[in-house]
C-alpha positions in Angstrom: -21.2 11.9 57.7 -23.3 9.6 55.6 -25.2 10.8 52.6 -28.6 12.4 53.4 -31.7 10.7 52.2 -34.9 12.4 51.2 -37.9 11.5 53.3 -41.3 12.8 54.4 -41.5 13.9 58.0 -44.5 14.4 60.4 -43.5 16.4 63.5 -46.2 14.8 65.8 -47.7 18.2 66.5 -49.6 18.9 63.3 -50.7 16.5 60.6 -48.8 18.5 57.9 -46.2 16.5 56.0 -42.8 18.2 55.7 -40.1 17.6 53.0 -37.1 16.4 55.0 -33.8 14.7 54.9 -32.3 12.1 57.2 -28.6 11.4 57.8 -26.6 9.5 60.4 -24.9 11.4 63.2 -23.4 8.4 64.8 -23.8 4.6 65.2 -26.8 5.3 67.5 -28.3 8.6 66.3 -29.8 10.2 63.2 -30.4 13.9 62.3 -33.6 15.0 60.6 -33.7 18.3 58.8 -37.2 19.4 57.8 -39.2 22.5 56.7 -39.4 24.4 53.4 -35.7 25.3 53.6 -34.7 22.4 55.9 -34.3 25.0 58.6 -35.6 22.8 61.4 -33.7 20.0 63.1 -34.4 17.0 65.3 -32.1 14.3 66.7 -33.3 10.8 67.4 -31.8 7.7 68.9 -32.4 4.3 67.2 -33.9 3.2 70.5 -36.7 5.9 70.0 -37.8 4.2 66.8 -40.3 1.6 65.8 -40.0 0.2 62.3 -43.1 -0.6 60.3 -42.0 -3.0 57.6 -42.7 -2.3 54.0 -45.5 -4.2 52.3 -45.6 -4.8 48.6 -45.3 -1.3 46.9 -45.4 0.5 50.2 -42.2 1.9 51.6 -40.8 1.6 55.1 -42.1 3.8 57.9 -40.6 4.8 61.2 -42.7 5.8 64.2 -40.9 7.8 66.8 -41.4 8.1 70.6 -42.7 11.7 70.4 -45.4 10.8 67.9 -43.4 12.0 65.0 -43.2 9.8 61.9 -40.7 9.2 59.1 -41.8 7.9 55.7 -39.0 6.7 53.4 -39.4 7.1 49.6 -37.4 3.8 48.9 -35.7 1.0 50.8 -33.9 1.8 54.0 -30.4 3.3 53.4 -27.4 1.0 53.9 -26.1 3.1 56.8 -29.4 3.0 58.7 -28.5 1.1 61.8 -31.9 0.0 63.1 -31.5 -3.5 64.7 -34.1 -5.3 62.6 -33.4 -3.5 59.4 -31.9 -6.4 57.6 -34.8 -8.7 58.3 -37.4 -6.1 57.4 -35.4 -5.1 54.2 -35.3 -8.8 53.2 -39.0 -9.1 53.7 -39.6 -5.9 51.7 -37.5 -7.2 48.8 -39.3 -10.6 49.0 -42.7 -8.9 48.8 -41.6 -6.9 45.7 -40.3 -10.0 43.8 -42.8 -11.6 41.4 -40.7 -14.8 41.2 -40.5 -15.1 45.0 -44.2 -14.3 45.3 -45.0 -17.1 42.8 -42.7 -19.5 44.6 -44.4 -18.7 48.0 -47.9 -19.3 46.5 -46.8 -22.6 45.0 -45.1 -23.6 48.2 -48.2 -22.8 50.4 -50.6 -24.6 48.0 -48.3 -27.7 47.9 -47.9 -27.6 51.6 -51.6 -27.4 52.2 -52.3 -30.3 49.8 -49.7 -32.4 51.4 -51.0 -31.6 54.8 -54.6 -32.6 53.8 -53.6 -35.7 51.8 -50.9 -37.2 54.1 -50.3 -35.1 57.2 -53.7 -35.1 58.7 -54.5 -38.7 57.9 -51.2 -39.9 59.3 -51.7 -37.9 62.5 -55.2 -39.3 62.8 -53.9 -42.9 62.4 -51.4 -42.3 65.1 -53.8 -40.7 67.5 -56.5 -43.3 66.9 -54.2 -46.0 68.3 -52.9 -43.9 71.2 -56.2 -42.8 72.7 -57.2 -44.6 75.9 -60.1 -47.0 76.1 -62.3 -44.6 78.2 -61.9 -41.9 75.5 -62.9 -44.4 72.8 -65.9 -45.4 74.8 -67.0 -41.8 75.4 -66.7 -40.8 71.7 -68.4 -44.0 70.6 -71.2 -43.6 73.1 -71.9 -40.1 71.8 -71.9 -41.4 68.2 -74.1 -44.3 69.1 -76.7 -42.1 70.8 -76.6 -39.8 67.7 -77.5 -42.8 65.5 -80.2 -44.1 67.8 -81.9 -40.8 68.4 -81.6 -39.2 64.9 -81.1 -41.8 62.2 -82.8 -45.0 63.3 -85.8 -46.5 65.1 -86.3 -49.6 67.3 -85.8 -52.9 65.4 -88.8 -54.8 64.2 -87.0 -58.1 63.8 -88.0 -61.1 65.9 -85.9 -61.6 68.9 -85.1 -65.2 67.9 -83.6 -64.0 64.6 -81.5 -61.3 66.4 -80.3 -63.9 68.9 -79.3 -66.3 66.1 -77.3 -63.7 64.2 -75.6 -62.6 67.4 -74.6 -66.2 68.3 -73.2 -66.8 64.8 -71.3 -63.5 65.0 -69.7 -64.4 68.4 -68.9 -68.0 67.3 -67.5 -67.1 63.8 -66.5 -63.4 63.4 -65.7 -62.0 66.8 -62.4 -63.9 67.3 -61.8 -62.8 70.9 -62.8 -59.2 69.9 -66.5 -59.4 70.4 -68.4 -56.2 69.6 -71.8 -55.2 70.9 -74.4 -55.8 68.2 -77.2 -53.3 68.0 -80.2 -54.0 65.7 -82.2 -51.0 64.5 -84.7 -50.1 61.9 -82.7 -48.2 59.3 -84.9 -45.2 58.4 -82.4 -42.6 57.4 -79.5 -45.2 57.4 -81.4 -47.6 55.1 -79.8 -51.0 54.5 -76.5 -50.3 56.3 -74.2 -51.2 59.1 -72.0 -48.9 61.2 -68.9 -49.6 63.3 -68.3 -47.2 66.2 -65.2 -46.7 68.4 -67.0 -48.0 71.6 -66.7 -51.5 70.0 -70.3 -51.4 68.7 -71.7 -52.5 65.4 -75.2 -51.1 64.5 -76.9 -53.2 61.8 -80.2 -52.3 60.3 -83.3 -54.5 59.7 -83.3 -53.4 56.0 -79.8 -54.9 55.5 -80.7 -58.2 57.2 -83.9 -58.5 55.0 -81.8 -57.8 51.9 -79.5 -60.7 52.7 -80.5 -64.1 51.2 -78.3 -66.2 53.6 -76.8 -65.9 57.0 -73.4 -66.1 55.4 -74.0 -62.8 53.6 -74.8 -61.2 56.9 -71.6 -62.7 58.4 -69.7 -61.2 55.5 -71.0 -57.7 56.3 -70.3 -58.2 60.0 -66.8 -59.3 59.1 -66.3 -56.1 57.1 -67.5 -54.0 60.0 -65.3 -56.0 62.4 -62.4 -54.9 60.1 -63.4 -51.3 60.6 -63.3 -51.8 64.4 -59.9 -53.6 64.4 -58.3 -50.8 62.4 -60.3 -48.0 64.2 -61.4 -46.6 60.9 -64.4 -44.6 62.2 -62.2 -42.9 64.8 -59.5 -42.1 62.2 -62.2 -40.7 59.9 -63.6 -38.6 62.7 -60.1 -37.3 63.7 -59.3 -36.5 60.1 -62.5 -34.5 59.8 -61.6 -32.7 63.0 -58.1 -32.0 61.7 -59.5 -30.6 58.4 -62.0 -28.5 60.5 -59.0 -27.0 62.4 -57.4 -26.1 59.1 -60.7 -24.5 58.0 -60.9 -22.5 61.2 -57.3 -21.3 60.8 -58.3 -19.9 57.4 -61.8 -18.6 58.2 -61.9 -18.1 62.0 -65.3 -19.9 62.2 -65.1 -22.4 65.1 -68.8 -23.1 65.6 -69.7 -26.7 66.5 -66.1 -27.9 66.1 -66.0 -30.6 68.8 -69.7 -31.3 68.9 -69.6 -32.4 65.3 -67.0 -35.1 66.0 -69.5 -37.9 66.8 -71.5 -37.1 63.6 -68.2 -37.0 61.6 -67.4 -40.6 62.8 -70.6 -42.0 61.4 -71.5 -39.5 58.6 -68.3 -39.2 56.6 -67.7 -41.7 53.9 -64.7 -44.0 54.5 -61.8 -43.5 52.3 -61.0 -46.0 49.6 -58.0 -47.2 51.7 -60.2 -47.9 54.7 -62.9 -49.7 52.7 -60.3 -51.8 51.0 -58.6 -52.7 54.3 -62.0 -53.7 55.8 -62.9 -55.8 52.7 -59.6 -57.6 52.8 -60.0 -58.3 56.6 -63.4 -59.7 55.9 -62.2 -61.9 53.1 -59.3 -63.3 55.1 -61.5 -63.9 58.1 -64.2 -65.7 56.0 -61.6 -67.8 54.4 -60.2 -68.9 57.7 -63.7 -69.8 58.9 -64.4 -71.7 55.7 -67.2 -69.3 54.6 -67.3 -68.9 50.8 -66.3 -65.3 50.1 -68.7 -65.3 47.1 -71.5 -64.7 49.6 -69.9 -61.3 50.3 -69.7 -60.5 46.6 -73.4 -61.6 46.1 -74.5 -59.2 48.8 -72.5 -56.3 47.4 -74.0 -56.9 44.0 -77.5 -57.0 45.4 -76.9 -53.9 47.4 -75.7 -52.1 44.3 -78.7 -53.2 42.2 -81.1 -52.1 44.9 -79.4 -48.7 45.2 -79.6 -48.2 41.4 -83.3 -49.2 41.4 -84.0 -46.7 44.1 -82.2 -44.0 42.2 -84.1 -44.8 39.0 -87.5 -44.7 40.8 -86.6 -41.4 42.3 -85.6 -40.0 38.9 -88.9 -41.3 37.4 -91.0 -39.7 40.1 -89.2 -36.4 39.8 -91.1 -33.8 37.7 -89.5 -32.9 34.4 -87.0 -30.1 34.5 -85.7 -27.7 31.9 -82.9 -28.8 29.6 -80.5 -26.5 31.4 -81.5 -27.9 34.8 -81.2 -31.5 33.5 -77.7 -30.8 32.2 -76.7 -29.2 35.6 -78.1 -32.3 37.5 -76.1 -34.6 35.2 -73.0 -32.6 35.7 -73.5 -32.6 39.5 -74.0 -36.3 39.5 -70.8 -36.9 37.4 -68.8 -34.6 39.8 -70.1 -36.4 42.8 -69.3 -39.8 41.3 -65.8 -38.6 40.5 -65.2 -37.2 44.0 -66.7 -40.2 45.8 -64.2 -41.7 48.3 -65.9 -45.2 48.1 -64.4 -47.7 45.8 -66.9 -48.6 43.0 -69.0 -51.6 43.8 -67.7 -53.4 40.7 -64.2 -52.8 41.9 -65.0 -54.3 45.3 -66.7 -57.3 43.8 -63.7 -57.8 41.5 -61.5 -57.8 44.5 -63.6 -60.5 46.1 -63.4 -62.7 42.9 -59.6 -62.1 42.6 -59.2 -63.2 46.2 -61.3 -66.2 45.6 -59.2 -67.2 42.6 -55.9 -66.9 44.5 -57.3 -69.1 47.3 -58.4 -71.7 44.9 -55.0 -71.6 43.2 -53.3 -72.3 46.6 -55.6 -75.3 47.0 
């Protein structure tokens, strides 16, 4: 007979805990002696037991078929022949090991970061090029309606000007991949252009008025054409959806998950990689069509200057705040600048000039 182990026993009749001992009677049965003098006995088969694994500092517990309960004072004894004992005991040891706990925390954090940084974007890229055209059109139509109904107003440009820009786009930029051009007054979008998965480019009146030449407008349209070719807006939307799924897995809050996808495709900033890819596509296309790429750089610089002027005016019109609030605002601005996924305008302009120098060197 194996060595008896001290336990606490509940008989399933009254809630009183009894001092007790458990020992093996055979490969399939145990004997429990309990009471003040261990004068009472019960026999149980392993098949009558349900093991509740230990957690952290808590010890293993066995629930029995007659509502009785066994509470061990330490790990399960070696002779205890319950089917999942080894697994549960390993988990129990794992949960009590600071080194293993630290390792598991580091592993989970590393895995989560890798999933967010590489896993979700890679999956989004794959799915973006596997989705059928009717799905792209449906998602793009929803995003387009969102922009038209919430962010913009009807264009105030003359029809002749819109027709001229459309004709130049089709003749120069489309390259057998013509998108639908939609002209809108920017309102909330301001001077901007948006490429949507249903092969649509929305360009605002404010952007067109900011451009000094048609070549600058064509440079912007070439950039948006790059977003369409590489399906960046769809990838961005799918990435946002994937991150939302991870968030739901952690929090359980699934409100507005799929209804937010159209907004995610137009509202989320493109990653640095996407912006750089679209810029390079535009530069290569402009070079093939013999359009000076400096036009694109000139527009980027003007857009940057206009944005900075708008921020300065807003800051000047804002009432003075306390020194503490001012410091907080500066810190918030610095953090936002650091976390921004857009390449700095200076970096994009430098990329244009570097491209221009390389092309001149080839000539």
